[in-house]
N, C-alpha and C positions, 0 to 999 in steps of 0.2 A: 600536524592531525587531517584528520576526514573534518570531508562538506558534504551535507548532500540538501537534496533541494525537495520539496515539500510543493505538489498542486494539488489544484484544485482546490484549495482551501475553502470551506467555504466562507464568507461577507463576517458572519456573525460569531464565529470560532477565532477569527483574525482579531474583529474587536473584543473582544475579552479577553485572552490576549494582553492588548495593547490598554488595560485596562489595567491589569492585573502586572502586564509586566510598571507598569507608573506607579502606583501601587508599591514595589517591591527595589522601587528606586533601581530599578533596570532596566538594560532595551528589550526587545523583545525577543532581541538573538539569542541574550544571555537569559532570557524569563523559559525562552523555551527547551535550550540548553537545559537548564534545573529543573525542567520539567521536565522530559523523559530521565536521567540519572535517578533521581527522587521515583520514578515509574521504575525504571528496570532495579533497582535498587531491592525495592520491595518486593517482585518477583523471586529476585535472589532468597531471598528471609523465609519468606512463604513454601516454599517446597511441599512441606510435608501437610497431611493433612492437621485438622485439630485436635484430633485425640490423638494423635500422634503427639502434634508439641508441646500440648499441657500435660500427655505420659512425661515426656522430655526433661520438663519444666517441674514436675515432682521428682524423677526417678532417686531414689535411696533417700526420700524424706517416708517416716512412716511408718507402714506394717511390716513384719521381716516376714522372712517365707514362713509360711506354718500356721502365725498368728491371727487370732481367729479378728470379729471387731466387737466390741460388745455390743449385748442385742437394749434396746431400747425401750423401758415398757410406761406407759403411758397412758391414760383416762380420758379418753373425748367426750364436748357434751356437742348432743344435735343441737344446732338452734335454731329454736319451734320463728315458726315464719310467718306461723296461724296467727298471732297474735295484732 
């Protein structure tokens, strides 16, 4: 397996990593690996824009080609803020 060395890590960041590792009952090294895994997995899954992801999620659901959305009619009452 590969190894990396992280130099010039801020003391505060190291302390937070130590606390987080202790909270998850892992070594600091294992916690750092898990953080890297999670960050890189998120990066892979969110390569599309938000609109594209939403469109993909609902592809094939809803209106068919040429079908129109029914118009909604309702009466709005404007509140009287003078009272």
